[in-house]
C-alpha positions as CSV (number, residue, x, y, z in Angstrom):
1,M,0.0,0.0,0.0
2,S,1.3,3.4,-0.7
3,N,-0.1,6.9,-0.2
4,R,0.1,9.8,-2.7
5,Q,3.7,10.7,-1.9
6,G,4.8,7.1,-2.9
7,T,6.0,6.1,0.5
8,F,5.0,2.8,2.1
9,K,2.4,2.9,4.9
10,N,2.2,-0.2,7.0
11,P,-1.4,-1.5,7.2
12,F,-0.6,-3.2,10.5
13,S,-0.2,-0.5,13.1
14,R,2.0,-1.4,16.1
15,P,2.4,1.8,18.3
16,W,4.3,-0.1,21.0
17,M,7.1,-0.8,18.4
18,S,7.7,2.9,17.8
19,E,7.5,3.7,21.5
20,T,9.8,1.0,22.9
21,G,11.5,-0.5,19.8
22,A,10.3,-4.0,20.6
23,A,7.1,-5.9,21.0
24,A,5.4,-5.4,24.3
25,A,5.4,-8.3,26.8
26,A,2.3,-10.3,27.2
27,G,0.1,-8.8,30.0
28,G,2.5,-5.9,30.7
29,S,3.0,-6.6,34.4
30,G,6.2,-7.4,36.2
31,S,4.9,-10.7,37.7
32,V,4.2,-12.3,34.3
33,G,7.4,-14.3,34.5
34,L,6.5,-16.1,37.8
35,K,2.9,-16.6,36.7
36,G,4.1,-18.0,33.4
37,V,6.5,-20.4,35.2
38,V,3.7,-21.6,37.6
39,A,1.1,-21.9,34.8
40,G,3.6,-23.8,32.6
41,G,4.3,-26.2,35.4
42,I,0.7,-26.8,36.1
43,T,-0.3,-27.3,32.5
44,G,2.7,-29.6,31.9
45,G,1.6,-31.7,34.8
46,I,-2.0,-31.9,33.6
47,E,-0.8,-32.8,30.1
48,I,1.3,-35.7,31.5
49,C,-1.6,-37.0,33.6
50,I,-3.9,-37.0,30.6
51,T,-1.5,-38.7,28.1
52,F,0.3,-41.1,30.6
53,P,-2.1,-44.0,30.4
54,T,-1.8,-44.3,26.6
55,E,2.0,-44.1,26.9
56,Y,1.9,-46.8,29.6
57,V,-0.1,-49.1,27.5
58,K,2.1,-48.5,24.4
59,T,5.2,-49.3,26.5
60,Q,3.7,-52.4,27.9
61,L,2.8,-53.6,24.4
62,Q,6.2,-52.8,23.1
63,L,7.8,-54.8,25.9
64,D,5.4,-57.6,25.3
65,E,6.6,-57.9,21.7
66,K,10.1,-58.7,23.0
67,G,9.1,-61.8,25.0
68,G,8.6,-65.3,23.7
69,T,5.0,-65.7,24.9
70,K,2.6,-62.8,24.5
71,K,0.9,-61.5,27.6
72,Y,-1.5,-59.2,25.8
73,T,-3.6,-59.6,22.7
74,G,-4.0,-55.9,22.1
75,I,-4.6,-52.5,23.5
76,F,-7.9,-53.2,25.2
77,D,-6.7,-56.4,26.6
78,C,-3.7,-54.6,28.1
79,V,-5.9,-52.0,29.7
80,K,-8.4,-54.6,31.0
81,R,-5.7,-56.8,32.5
82,T,-3.9,-53.8,34.1
83,V,-7.1,-52.4,35.6
84,K,-8.1,-55.9,36.8
85,G,-4.7,-56.6,38.4
86,H,-3.8,-53.2,39.8
87,G,-7.0,-51.1,39.7
88,F,-7.6,-48.0,37.6
89,F,-4.5,-46.3,39.0
90,G,-2.4,-49.2,37.7
91,L,-2.5,-47.3,34.4
92,Y,-0.5,-44.5,36.2
93,R,2.3,-46.7,37.6
94,G,5.5,-44.8,37.2
95,L,3.8,-41.4,36.7
96,S,5.6,-39.7,39.6
97,V,9.0,-40.1,38.1
98,L,7.9,-38.5,34.9
99,L,6.2,-35.6,36.7
100,Y,9.4,-34.8,38.6
101,G,11.1,-34.1,35.3
102,S,8.2,-32.8,33.1
103,I,6.8,-30.1,35.4
104,P,10.1,-28.1,35.7
105,K,10.7,-28.6,32.0
106,S,7.2,-27.3,31.1
107,A,7.6,-24.4,33.6
108,V,10.6,-22.9,31.9
109,R,9.6,-23.4,28.3
């Protein structure tokens, strides 16, 4: 786009760029860093809690492939046997170790 003098006029106005020379920080307050770290840690922990059962089942099936006799016939059989043998929270065995590393990693991202 150009005006009558032939100079370029940016159609996307960013007044903070001309005032500070850089993009403004999200939120604009000084405590955004700490809030971001806490929020990142919490969301990272929630993400792991949601995805962990599928990762657990995948790993069990991969380990089952290495043995001579198969313990599981498929995904649903693995879930059924795990829940029957260890309860629902059997699908979360080993979660704490993963959380110890994932929460700090997600917090500083």
